[in-house]
Structure formats: structure tokens, C-alpha cells
N, C-alpha and C positions, 0 to 999 in steps of 0.2 A: 575714340580710345575706349569711352563707355559701351558701345556695341560689341568691341573685339574683349572686354573685360566680360562682358554679357555672356557673351560664345561658352566662352571657356570657364564662367566657374559654376555653369549649369551642366558643365559635358558630364558625362560619367571617364570615371578613370582610376580606381581605386591603385592602391600598388602594385606591381606584376600585371597590371589590366589595363593600358595606357592608350593601347591601340588608339581608341577613339580620339582621344583629347590627342594625338599624337598628331593622328592624320585632319582635324583643325586646323591646327599650328604649322603644320605645313601646307597648305595652301594659301595660308596668312603669308607665309615668309619665304615662298617659293620664286615670288621676282625681286625679292628683298635681298640676295647673298650670292655671291661667287660661286659659292657650292654650298648641295644640300648632303647630305645623308644619316642612312639611318646604321648603327653599329652590331655587332651582335647581339648585345644586352639591349636594344630596342632606346636607346639615348636617340634622341634630333640631333644633330649636328650640324650648323651651321657656318661657313667662314664669310667674313667678308672682310677685305682688304687684302693688299701684298705689305709683309714687312719690308722697307728700304734696307738701308746699310746702318741706321740706328734703331731701325723701328724692334717692335716686340711681338714677341706670341702671346698673345693675352686670352684668357679662357676665363667667359661670363656661364656662371651655371644657374641654372632655376627648377624645379624639381615639377615636372609635370601629373605627378601622381599626389592622391589625396589616401585622408584614411578612409577605412570602410572595414566591412564585414565577411564573413565569408559560409556559409552553409558545413557543418558539420555532423550532422543528421537531420534526418523525415522522421515522424513518426507515423504511424496507420495513417492518423486522423489530417495529413500532409503541414500537421504546421513546423517549420523548421531550425533546431537550434544551431546556432552559429558562434562564430570565435571574431578577436578583431583582426584587424590586419591596421596594423599602427597605435597608435595613442588613442583608442577608444574610452569615454571617461561610460560608466553605467550612467551615471545622475543624468548624461546627455541623452538617453535614447528612450524612452518611453512615449509611446506615441508619436515616434518621429515617423517618416517615410522614408522606404529606402529603393533604389530601382538595379534591377542586373543587367548585364551585357545584351540580355536580350526583350527589353523593355517590358520583363514584368518587375509592377509593383507591389510592395509588402508595405505593412505600418509592425513594429515592434511594440511589442507585448510584453507583459512579466506575469509568472505564476501568480494563481492567487485572481484572478478577476477583476470582480467588481473593490476594488481600492483596500483589500490585506496587506499589499505593498506599502502603502504609502506611508508608512512610519516605520518602514522598516530600512534595514540599510540594502542598498541596492546590488546586485548578485548579477553578471553579465550571462555565468552558466544557468537562472535560473528565469532566461527569458526565452523570448523567441520572435519568429518572422511568420507573419500571419497573411499567406499571399492570395484568402479566400478561398484553398484549393479544400478537396474534401476526404481526400487519401493519399494516401502516399505515393500511388499509381500517377493520379491525375495532376502533380503538383506542377508546374510548371519550370520549378529549376530543382536542380539536382545537387549533393554534396559537390564539394567542392566551387561551387558559382561562389562568385563576389559580389557583391550589391555596394554603391556609394548613398550618399542621402542625396533626397530630395527637395531641392527647395529653388525657389525662382528670387532672382538679385532684385532689391529694393533699392530705391533710392528717396532718401533722404536730403535733399539740396545739395553737397559737395560728399556729403557719408554713405557709402556703399554698404551694402548687408546682404550676404550670400554663403553658402557653406564653400567650400577649398579655396577661398579666398589665398590658404595654404596650399599651396604656392603657386595657385595661377595667375594671382593680380602680379606676382613677379614674370611670370612669364610674358603678362601683357606687357611688360617693363621693357623685359628683353625683344618684344615685336617693334614696340614704337620706338627704340633706341636704334633696331635695324632702319625704319623707315626713316628718321631722323640722319642719321651716321650718313655723310655723303663720300670723303673719300680717305679712311683714315689712315695716319702713317704706319700703321702696325697689321700682323694678322690678328683679325678678332676670331675668335671662335664662342660664337652663343650657343652653349649645350642647354639644352632641353632635359636634363637626365630623369632615367626611372627609378624607384622604389626605393627613395629619399627616407620614408617613414618607417622601414623596414629596417633600414641601417645603413644610410648614405651609401646604398649600391651604384649604380649609376653614375655617378660622378666619381667612383676613385677609378671605375676601368675609363672612364674618360679621359681623365685627367691621365692617368697613364698611357693612354693611347696619342694626346695631343704633346703631354711634354713642355706646357705652357711657362715662358718666365714669368709671368704674372698671374695671379686668380684673384677673382671676382666674384664668390658667390652671393646672389640676389635672394633674399628670401622675407619671411615676415620675422615681427619679433614682438613681446606682451607689450604694452604699454602701463604706467604706475598714476592714472588721469580716473578710476572708477572709484566710486564708493569701497574706504576700507582696501584699497588693492595693496600686495605688496610694493612698497617704495621703489620708484623704479623711476628716472628721471629721464622718461620717454612718454609724449603725448601724444596721440591725433592732432593733424594739423600744426604740428609745429618743425614738418618737414623729415625728410628720410634719415633713419638714423646709422650712426657709423660705428661701426660694431671695434671695442675695446678688447672685449673677452666675454667668453659665454661660457658653457656648463663643459664643453669639449675641447675650447680650444683660445689661444691668444693670439688675437689679429695679428701681424707682421708689421712693426713699429713703422717703414718705412709705407707700406701701402695703405692703415690709420692716417698718416698723416699726407701722403698723395691725395687723398680724398676730400680732408680739410681742406690742405692749400687750394684746389680747384673750386671747394665749392664759398668759402671764403672770396675767391678772388672775382668769381661770378655774382656774386651776394646771393647764392643761392641757400636758404634757410636748410638748418640742419639740427642734427642732437649728437651726443655720444650714447652709445647703450654699452652697460654691463648687465650681462643676462645672467643671472644664477641657475638658473636650467635650462639644457636643451642646448643644440647643436647647428649646424650648417652643414650644407658640400662643401663651405670651407674650411673643415678640419681636414678631409680628404684630400683634398687639392693640395694642400699647404707640406704633406705625406709622403706625397705623388712619387715616385722613383727617387731623386737626391735630393728633393726637397724644392719645395715653391715658396716665395713669396705671397701671400692669400691672404684677404681680407675679407666682410662682407659689409655690403650694403641691406639693411634692415629696409622696409615696411613695418610705420607700425600698426598694431593690428589688438583690438579688442576681441575677447570672448574666444583664445585660442582653442582650437576643435574640438570645437561644434557646431551644431548645422546651421549657426546662424554669427559667423563671424563680422565684424563691419572696421574697414579702413578709410579714410580722408582722402580723394581725389589730387587734392593739394600737394599731397607727401607724396605719392604715385607719381604726378607728372614732374616734381621738384627730382623725385631719385631719377625720371628720363633724362632731364637735363644735365644732372651732374654726371650721368655717364657719357654724355653727351660731349661734354667739356674733359673728361678724362682721356677720352679714345681717338677725339680732333686730332689733339697735338700730341709732342715729343715727350717721352717719359723717361726720366731718368731717377732711378732707385735710390742713386747712392749706393749703392753696395759694396764691399767689400769681397774683390773673388781672387 
């Protein structure tokens, strides 16, 4: 599984430019599903299984895109001013490298050169990308080009450090779940969604198209286990987190309870998550069409929305175990209809 994770997290794919990472995922899953297609917006959707009389149509969603930057202006010396794609913090940028779709690598710095910026508030409008170009005409990039951060994945035992673990780690979870799920009694739709970081765009349209009976987003969440962290009952290595609520939605009680019951029955470690800010694809899944019972299984992740996020591989593998437990058996949400 580490090989798959490494391939995904090191790939290029900011929001709206998921082509390269989508091709990688499609290659991984082409022999694992009964049907694979890409919809008009760019979501990669794979179906496995066919619901019987008591089976459900289930949608799992993990987003392929990552935060990044986009060129807004190139000056006469070839330096590129840029804007953010998704939630990029200026405090994470200086000295970081970015890579464009054509392979061009640049480094980000800020006006005032030799350290005048060190004791001042950082402003993305004062930053630029230096590709080594000597003038505007010779620049290897143009206005509108998007870039993602450049970082190789590092391993410290079971701890993995990489850019774009949000949310490529969950894409890896879905791929591995497809590998381990043999003959589900449900029609399971694995959705690798686009443009989550700029407004949950891909999951919104794919949920409308699939019209599922049950939806589960798989995404990352923060932790409360670092120095002076905001108190949060989630830590690396203690199991995947079953969402109760976040800044955008309340998980459906029946979906939350289903995940807890299956985790306890299979003795899979888990945590309960309340995230004070941010949300996931589950928000738009639950309000698709006439409404969908939806929840979220989260991978605890430190240092979110930086070029060096961190997860524990045990949490990742236990997330796969839990999804396989859920999808392999009949499901009765006990809903009144």
C-alpha cells in the first residue's frame, strides 16, 4: 500500500487540474471494478458489485485534488505573481518549491529579498514564483498556469510525511478497499472527486448522478496531539476517526452508529471526531436530490494544508478494514420512510 500512497501523494493535481493524478488512479483500479468512467466534470467513478433485493446503492467519496497556486501575472523580469487555489497559508510558502503541469519547477519567495520579511506579517500578494526566467517572454509558464507543491514522501516507521495527504491518502484507502472487497451485496460506487478544495464541487455533481442510498466521505481531519494544539479527541495512531460533526454538517446518526457498530464488532480501533472548522464531501452528498444519509470516515492528519502533512499507516489500514467490514455485509439503517 505504501507504493500506491507514494505514487499518489507525489503526483501533480491541484483543484481543476486533476488529469495526471486521475490517470494514475484509473490505472490502479482498472481491473478492480465492474465499471469505470469519468463524468463531464472529471470525477473518476468506479462501481463494484450489484445490489440484490436488500442491497443498497452506496457512494464512497475521496477527493483527488490538492491545494496549490495559480499564476496571475508575470513581470518583465520573468517573476510570477500568483494567487492561491484552495486554503493556502502564506506562512507555509517561503522557500517552498512548486511544480507546474509541464514539469517546470519554481521556488516561492517574497519581496525585500534578504530577510526584511522575517519580522513582518506575510502577504501572498507580496510573494512571487522564481523559475529562473530572465524575462517575461522567456518564462516557461503563463498566466493561468496552476502549480502544486513539490515534496517526496518520507517514512519514519509507520509515520508518513508528504504533501497532498489531503486527500490522496483517502484515495489510497478507496483503492485498497476495492482490492480487498470481494463480492459486496451492494452496488458500491467509488468516487474520486474533483475540486473539493474550492467548494466540494465534484462530489456535488457525482452524488446527484449516482443518487445513493448511503454516502460515506473519506477525508482527513486534524489532531489534538501536538504541542499547544486546539483540544481535540483525535490522535495519530489511535485509529480512524468516525465523524460526529464538523464545521459544515452533522453526520447522520444512523451512518455514524453503523460505523461504530462494525468497528466494535470487528475489534477495529476508532476515534470519535468533532471538527470545529472545515467540512468534507459528505456535506454535499447528504443534501443531494431529496437527501442522503451520509457520514465521514476520517484519517487523523497533522499539519494540514502544509507541504508536509503526516499520517500513521496503522490508521490508514484500519480505515480500509472498517470500510470492508461495512461494505461486505447487509446494511439496515433502520430509517423511517
